[in-house]
Residue, then its C-alpha position, 0 to 999 in steps of 0.5 A: m587765439t584770444m577773442t577781443k571785442d572786435d571779434l564779436k557783434p551783438g547777437d553772436l553766439v558764444q560759449l565759455k572755453s571751459g564749456g557751459p551753455v551757449m550764450t548771446y553776446e549783448g555787447e561790451a559792459y560799460m563799467t568793466g569792459d567785459a563781454l556782456c552775455c545772456w542765456f536761459d537756465g530753465g526759462k530764467r534769463m541769466r545775464e553776466g559779464f565775462t572776460f573776452a579771453a574766456l570766450k569762444r564762438a559757439e559751434 
């Protein structure tokens, strides 16, 4: 099942389908329409946009 912006609300926990850290969904990126996500890497805050199709809900 492909995830869309309607499947998520800010604060939901997500993960890339290919694995990686659990991230917090922040909302839709204005310019690209991607899912804007943040996570911490050794205490450093990271933030990146991902296509909705690449995400799944974190378990």
